[in-house]
C-alpha positions in Angstrom: 99.9 116.6 77.2 99.8 113.0 76.0 103.6 112.8 76.7 103.1 114.1 80.2 100.2 111.7 80.9 102.3 108.7 79.6 105.3 109.5 81.7 103.7 111.0 84.8 100.0 110.2 85.0 99.9 111.0 88.7 100.5 114.7 87.8 97.5 114.8 85.6 95.3 113.0 88.2 96.6 115.4 90.9 95.6 118.4 88.8 92.2 116.9 88.1 91.6 116.1 91.7 92.6 119.7 92.7 90.2 121.0 90.0 87.3 118.8 91.2 88.0 119.8 94.8 88.0 123.5 94.0 84.8 123.2 92.0 83.0 121.2 94.8 84.2 123.8 97.4 82.1 126.4 95.6 79.0 124.7 97.0 80.5 124.2 100.5 82.6 127.2 101.4 83.1 126.1 105.0 84.8 122.9 103.8 86.8 124.5 101.1 90.3 123.4 102.2 89.4 119.9 103.4 87.6 119.2 100.2 90.4 120.5 98.1 93.0 118.5 100.0 91.1 115.2 100.1 90.3 115.5 96.3 93.9 116.3 95.5 95.2 113.3 97.5 92.7 111.0 95.9 93.8 112.2 92.4 97.4 111.7 93.4 96.7 108.2 94.7 94.9 107.2 91.6 97.6 108.5 89.3 100.3 106.8 91.4 98.5 103.5 91.1 98.0 103.9 87.3 101.7 104.6 86.9 102.6 101.6 89.1 100.3 99.3 87.1 101.9 100.4 83.9 105.4 99.8 85.2 104.3 96.4 86.5 103.1 95.3 83.0 106.3 96.6 81.4 108.5 94.9 83.9 106.6 91.6 83.4 107.0 91.8 79.7 110.7 92.6 79.9 111.4 90.2 82.8 113.0 87.4 80.8 115.2 89.9 79.0 116.5 91.5 82.2 117.1 88.0 83.7 119.1 87.0 80.7 121.2 90.2 80.7 121.7 90.5 84.5 121.2 87.1 86.1 122.8 88.3 89.4 120.4 91.2 89.9 117.8 90.4 92.5 114.4 92.3 92.5 114.2 95.1 95.1 111.0 94.7 97.3 108.2 97.2 97.0 107.7 99.3 100.1 104.9 101.5 98.8 102.1 98.9 98.6 98.5 99.7 97.8 97.5 98.7 101.4 100.0 101.1 102.9 98.9 103.9 100.6 95.2 103.4 101.3 95.7 103.3 105.1 97.9 106.4 105.0 95.4 108.4 102.8 92.5 107.3 105.0 94.3 108.5 108.1 95.2 111.8 106.5 91.6 112.4 105.3 90.4 111.9 108.9 93.1 114.2 110.3 92.2 117.0 107.9 89.0 117.5 109.9 90.4 117.3 113.4 94.1 118.1 113.2 95.1 119.9 110.0 98.6 120.6 111.2 99.3 116.9 111.8 97.6 116.0 108.5 99.9 118.5 106.7 102.9 116.9 108.4 101.8 113.4 107.4 101.4 114.5 103.7 104.9 115.9 103.8 106.3 112.6 105.3 104.4 110.6 102.7 105.8 112.6 99.9 109.4 112.4 101.3 109.0 108.7 101.8 107.8 108.0 98.2 110.5 110.2 96.8 113.2 108.4 98.9 112.2 104.9 98.1 111.7 105.7 94.4 115.4 106.8 94.3 116.5 103.7 96.3 114.7 101.3 94.0 116.7 102.4 91.0 119.7 100.5 92.4 120.2 97.3 94.4 122.7 99.3 96.5 122.3 102.3 98.9 123.8 103.5 102.1 122.7 102.7 105.6 122.0 106.4 106.2 119.4 106.3 103.3 118.0 103.0 104.5 117.5 104.5 108.0 115.9 107.6 106.6 113.4 105.6 104.6 112.5 103.3 107.5 112.2 106.3 109.9 109.8 108.0 107.5 107.8 104.8 107.2 107.5 104.2 110.9 106.7 107.9 111.5 103.8 107.6 109.1 102.5 104.4 110.7 103.0 105.9 114.2 100.6 108.7 113.2 98.0 106.1 112.2 98.5 103.6 115.0 99.2 105.9 117.9 100.0 104.3 121.2 99.8 100.8 119.7 103.3 101.4 118.1 106.4 102.4 120.0 109.5 103.2 118.0 113.0 103.1 119.4 116.0 104.2 117.3 119.7 104.1 118.1 121.7 105.2 115.1 125.5 105.7 115.2 126.9 108.2 112.7 129.5 105.6 111.8 126.8 103.6 110.1 125.5 106.2 107.7 128.1 105.9 104.9 128.2 102.1 104.8 127.0 100.6 101.5 124.0 98.4 102.0 121.5 96.4 99.9 118.6 98.7 99.1 115.4 98.3 101.1 116.5 95.0 102.7 114.8 95.9 106.0 111.4 96.8 104.7 109.8 93.3 104.6 110.6 92.9 108.3 109.5 96.4 109.2 106.3 96.0 107.2 105.7 92.6 109.0 106.1 94.4 112.4 103.2 96.6 111.4 100.8 94.2 109.6 101.3 91.2 111.8 102.0 92.8 115.1 101.2 96.4 115.8 97.9 96.3 113.9 96.7 93.0 115.6 98.1 93.3 119.1 96.0 94.9 121.8 99.2 95.7 123.8 101.8 98.3 122.5 104.3 96.9 120.1 107.9 98.2 120.3 109.8 98.3 117.0 113.6 98.8 117.5 116.2 99.7 115.0 119.8 100.1 116.1 123.3 100.3 114.6 126.6 100.6 116.3 130.3 99.7 116.0 131.4 96.8 118.1 135.2 96.4 118.0 136.1 95.7 114.3 132.5 95.0 113.2 129.4 96.9 112.4 126.3 95.6 114.3 122.8 96.2 113.0 119.8 95.0 115.0 116.0 95.1 114.2 113.4 93.8 116.6 109.7 93.8 117.5 108.6 93.1 121.0 105.3 92.9 122.8 105.3 93.3 126.6 102.0 91.5 127.1 100.7 89.0 124.6 98.9 85.7 124.8 99.7 84.7 121.2 102.3 85.3 118.6 100.5 87.1 115.8 103.2 86.7 113.2 102.8 83.5 111.0 106.0 81.5 111.5 106.3 80.9 107.8 106.3 84.6 107.2 109.1 85.2 109.7 111.1 82.4 108.2 110.6 83.7 104.6 111.7 87.3 105.6 114.7 86.0 107.5 115.8 83.8 104.6 115.4 86.7 102.2 117.5 89.0 104.3 120.2 86.4 104.8 120.4 85.7 101.0 120.7 89.3 100.1 123.3 90.0 102.7 125.5 87.1 101.6 125.1 88.1 98.0 126.2 91.7 98.8 128.9 91.2 101.5 129.9 87.6 101.0 130.3 84.9 103.7 132.0 87.4 106.2 128.5 88.9 107.0 126.7 87.1 109.9 123.0 87.2 110.7 121.2 85.6 113.6 117.8 85.6 115.1 116.3 85.1 118.6 112.8 84.9 120.0 111.7 87.5 122.5 109.3 86.8 125.4 106.3 86.8 125.5 106.2 87.6 121.7 108.5 89.1 119.2 111.9 88.5 117.5 115.3 90.1 117.3 117.5 89.9 114.2 121.1 90.8 114.5 123.5 91.5 111.5 127.2 91.7 111.9 129.5 93.0 109.2 133.3 93.3 109.5 134.2 96.9 108.9 136.7 96.0 106.2 133.9 94.6 104.1 131.2 97.0 105.2 133.1 100.0 103.8 132.7 98.6 100.3 130.0 96.1 99.7 130.5 93.2 97.3 128.4 94.9 94.6 130.4 98.1 95.0 133.7 96.2 94.9 132.8 94.8 91.5 132.2 98.3 90.2 135.5 99.5 91.7 137.4 96.6 90.1 135.7 97.3 86.7 136.7 101.0 86.9 140.3 100.1 87.6 140.3 97.6 84.6 139.0 100.3 82.4 141.8 102.7 83.5 144.3 100.1 82.5 
């Protein structure tokens, strides 16, 4: 039991939450399933945060060692923030009473999202198909919470799916679209994600656009920081052949376009080092 708690505390808290919910339901039979579900979700959230806190402490203690051993490895951003988890669980708790089917779907999407990004965070490299899957789950969860305030447009070409890509590079921008735009604007905010082949290059575009807005809600410093981070990680991964540009959209919003020559896109710079190492080992 101690070993299970040390390695997977969210499992213990989930079981405790389910037990508490079942016990409470004995006094309120009419609310049996909502109480059970909400209590289980609360236990899962607490366990997840406990595990996350433990990992953060361990990573902080080992940070200098990792930096010394792998100086080229850049930290992967964290998409499952406490704020995102709280907002999602509050939305699910409200849906349980009014739309249980939709609440069940949101729980499934949340579980798939956490599982997907957990796998992606184990490496600095993924595939665009996995990146799209994670972003799609994230936007689906936020769409359920924000309703008409968020419009999602997706145009994925199947040619993009198997392309190596830096893990979770799009999440700081997508998260900004929600926190600084969709949550604050009174008019609907359109978030667009597209990928296509243009001649000998692969073109990836992400954008947020507001049709009617008096003010730009995104802090310019935040946009600049996110753009700089994306540019740095792309250049580290693909080299100087990758191109990235940005343009302002009227009346508010921004479009970021990434162009990668297909010759370089098929094997990213990080992957190429691994292939070279494998060949050297064979020799």
